[in-house]
N, C-alpha and C positions, 0 to 999 in steps of 0.2 A: 532357535533360528533368530537371526538379527536382521533388521531391515533399516537402511539409512537412505534418507532423501535430502536433497538440497532445497531450501525454501527461500525463494527470491523475494526481495523487497519490492515495493511499488511506489510510484510517484503519480500524482494527479497532474496531467498536462493541462487539463481543463476541468473546472468544477463550478457548476452553478447550483445553488441551493434554492429550491422552489418552495412550494407551499407546505405547510405542516399537515400531516396526515391525521386521520382519526385515531391511529394507534400511538400517536405522540412523536413518531419519527417524521423526518422531512423527506419529500421526494427530491431526488438529485438527478442531474445529468452530468456525467463526468466522462473524460477519456483517461483511462488508467494505463500505465506502462510498467511492465516488469523490468527490473534492473538487476544487474549482476552484483548486488550487495546481498550476501547470502548467509543464512544460518544453516547448520547441518543438524537434522533431527534423526536420532537413532532410537529404535524401539526393539525390545526383546521381551519374551515371555519368561517369567520366573515362577518360583513356588510361593511367592508371598501372597497375602490376602488383601492387598491394597494396590492402588495406582501410585507409582513412585515417579517423581519428576526431579531431575537434577539439571543444573545449568552452569555453564562456565562463568556467567555473570552473576555475582551474588545478589545483585539488586533485582533480579527477576524473581517474582513470586513462584513458588513451586507447590502451592496448595491448590484448592479447588478454584481459586480465582484465575488460574492460568488457563487460557483457552484450549491448551492441549488436553487438559483434564476433561473439559466440557466436550471436546470433539471425540475423545475416546468413549465417553458415555453415550454419545449420539450414535456412533457406529455400532457399539455393542448392542444397543437397544434395537437398531435396525436389523442386525444380523443374527441376533440370538446368542451371541458370545458373551462371556463375562469379561468386563474390563479389568477385573482384579487379577493381579499377577502380571500386569504390564509395567515395564520400567522404561521410561523415556529419558533421554539425555539431549539437551539442546546446547550445541556449540555456537555461542552467540557472536555474531558480527554486526547485525543490524542494530543501530542505536535505538535505545528505548525512547518512547514518548516523542517521536519525531514526525509522526504522520507518514511513516514509511511502512506501516502494516506488519511490523515484526511479529507481534503476537498473532495476528490473523494468518500470516504465512505459516507459522508453526502449527496452527490449527488445521490449515489446509494440508500441510505435510502429514499431519496425523491421519487424516482421512485416507490419503494416498498410501501411506505406509501400512496402515491396518488392512486396507484392501489386499495388499500383497502378502502380508504376514498371515492373514486368515484365509487367503485364496477366495475372496468374495466375488460373486458374479455381479459386480456393480460397474456401470459405465461412468464416464466422466460426468454425464448429465445427472446421474443419480447422486454422485458426490456433491455436485453443485447444489442440488435440492437440499441435501443434508446440511451443507455449509450455510445456507440461508437461515437456519435455526441457531447458528452459533454466533454470527456477527456480520455486520454489514459489508466488511471488506473481504470476508472469507470466500464467498463465491468467486470473486475475481482472482483471488490468490490461487484457487484450484486451477483456473483456466489460464490466466496470465496473458502475455503478449501485449498487443495494443488493442484495447477493447473499449467500446462504448458501454457505459454502465448507467442504468436508469433505475427508477423506483427507489427503494431503500438500499440498493446494491444487489438486488436479486434478478434483475433483467439485464442480460449480457448479450452483446453482439460483437464478436471479434472482427477486427478489420482485416480483410485479406491482404491489404497492402500494409503489413505491420512494419514498424520502424526498424526492428531488428533484422528484417530481411530486405530492407530497401537498399537502394544504390548507395546511399550515404547515411548509415545509421548513426554515425558520430559517437560522442561520449558525453555523459552527464557528469557534472561536478556537483557534489552535494556538500553543503555546509551544515554540519550537525553541531549546534551549540548546546551547552549543558543547561538548557532552559526548558522548563516543563509548562506546557500549555494545556489547559483544561478544555477538552472538546465541548463539554456541556456548557461551560461559560461562554465559549465562542458562539455557540448556537443562540444562547440567551441574548448576548449582546447584539448579534446580527438581527434577530427578531425585533429587539427593542428599537434599534436604529431604523428599521424598515417601518415599524409602526409610527414612529415620530415623523417619518417622511411621507406618510399617507398610506402605507400598507401595500404598495404595489409589489407584485411578484415578477421577477425577471422573465422575459420572454426568450425562448430559444427557437431556432429554426425547426421546422417539422422534421420528422425522423429521417426521411430519405434525403432531404437537403443537407441535414447535419452530417450524415454519413458521407455523402459525396464531397462536401467541403473538406472534411478531414482526409479522405482518401486522396483527393487532389493535392492537398498540402503535403502529404507524406511523399507522394510520387514526385512532386516538384521540389522537395527539399526545403519547404518553407513552413513546416509545421510549428517551428518555434515562434512564428508570428501569431500563432493561435493561442498561446498560453494565457490562461485566465483562471482566477480563483476568487470566488466571492468572499472567502474568509480573510483575504489578504489585508485589506484596509482595516478591518475590525481587529484582527490579531496583532498587527503591527502597531495599531493605536493603543492596544492594551499593554504592549511590552516595548519600551523604548530601546532596550538592548537588542532585541530581535530586529527592530527597524534599522539599527545601525548595521547589523549583519547584512540585511537585504540591500541597503544602500551600498555597502562595500562591494558586494558581489555584482551588483548592477554596474558600478563604476568600473570594475575590472573586465566584465564580459559584455556589457551592453544590455543585458537582460537578466532577470532573476525572478523566481516564482516560489511562493510558499507551497508546500505539498500538504494536502489535507488541511487540518487546522494547525499544522506546525508541530514542532518548531523547525524542522529541517527546511532549508531553502536550496533550490537547485538552479542550475543553468545548463544550457546545451552548447557544445562546441563541436565543430565538424571533424576533429581528429584528436588523437591522444597527445600528439606533440603540442598542439595549442592548449590543451587542458593542463598538461604538465607545466607549461610556461606560466599559466595563470597561478597554479599552485606555488610555483617557485617564487613569485613576487608578491603573493597575497599575504597581508599581515592581519591576523585575527584581531577582532575588536571586542569579542565577548567570549573568548575561550573556545571558539568553534574549531572543530576538526574538519578538514577538507578531504573528501573521498572521491575517487573517480569510479564510475560504474558504466559498463556497456549496457545498452538495451538488450533484453532477452525475449525470446519468442515463447517462453513457457513460465508458468508460475512455480511449478514444482518439477524438479528434475532428479533423476536417479544417478 
């Protein structure tokens, strides 16, 4: 039996980095959005005595460092199945190292695909619990849509007024430059700058107010005015080429935002015609590729 799923990328529409936790991670408040930039993950059972991973992109690691491998082990341990004899293939479209959660979405796809392959009695909530042990973005990638994400990524609240189902979902343009950003270095630099400034932690509205603000913004079609990312100044300051990409996108569209710790930068436009017009006149400044993607209501799709 073979099972295939589509694994959607994500962008951070809003990202505040709060205090450092006792476990070494940081608490976050983010609004994440699934987008139709998609990898296809296929899994089948074989007679081999190992976990096998192949990928259309030769730069993707296919050993134990791939989150697909870790996700397969987590599901196997939970269900009592053996992970050995599983063969995964990733048809890769999500750019690597972009803050688009390509690896995390593949891990989420593994959870969903193995639930179907092994006929497991696991609800989405069960998969989200398993996902929290794999990586910070994996729980969101299981759920998808437009979701408030808190903690270290394990506290999720989907917004009922999701962008994909709103009156004007629009289209995202993603600039994906061939630039690698270290998430670890971005956190270190952000912490260092805050310590020099007195160590104050950003304040965010209380939970109910934050949810209502975002719901209203989506319903009113003004959610692009809410875009924010605490990593942006830090990461752009660390990489002048990336700052040039950000400036070029902002000049073309009027707004631009880093997703995650980068290096992808996105903007929102109300329709595909406007997005294609931007792409038609945009001149890359750092070898970036421009991609259009619609907002999606789900993280993983069959």
